[in-house]
N, C-alpha and C positions, 0 to 999 in steps of 0.2 A: 794623793789621797782624794783630792777634790774630784778628779776625773773618775775614779773608781766609785765614789759615792753617787755621782751624777749618772753614770752609765750602768753600773752593775746593780745598784740599789734604787735607781730612779729617785734619789733624794735631792732636797734642796735645803739651803741654809735658812732656817726659820727664825733663829734668834742668835744674837751675839752680845757679849758683854765683857767688860774688863775685869780681870782678877789681878789687881795690882797694876803698877805702871808697865810691866813687861810681859803680861800674859793676856791672851784673849781666849774666852770660852765661846764655842760655837755649838749650837744644837741643830743638827740636821734631821729632817724627817721625810717620810714618803707618804703617799696616799693610803698605804696599807696600815699606817700607825706604827711602823718601825722607826726607831730613833737612834742617833749616835751622838755622843757628847765628845767633843774634841777640844784639846787645849793647844794653842799655838804660842810658842815662846818668841821673844824678841830676836833670837838668832835664826828664826825660820823653822825650827824643828816643831813637828806636830805629833801629838800622841792621842790615841783613843783612850778616853777616860772610862766610858761606859757605853753599853749598847742595850737596847731593849725593844719591847713591842707594846702594843695597846696604848699608844700615846693618845690622849684626848684632852681637850680643854676642861678646866674646872669651871662649873657653872658660876656665873657672876664675876669671873676674872677676865680681864681684857686679854685678847689673843692678837698677836702680831700688830 
């Protein structure tokens, strides 16, 4: 999945955070504003949770 995001969609991992002790959420984005939200479980399985476009920072909120 990582290879596909990096090569096909030219995306990079912009954010990551824990969702409980056994799950990591990752937000991938590219320069065109497209984004993908992925969850990775402790056993190594990964699932796409959501995808979208027009990602932009909110004024006044820290980014990266």
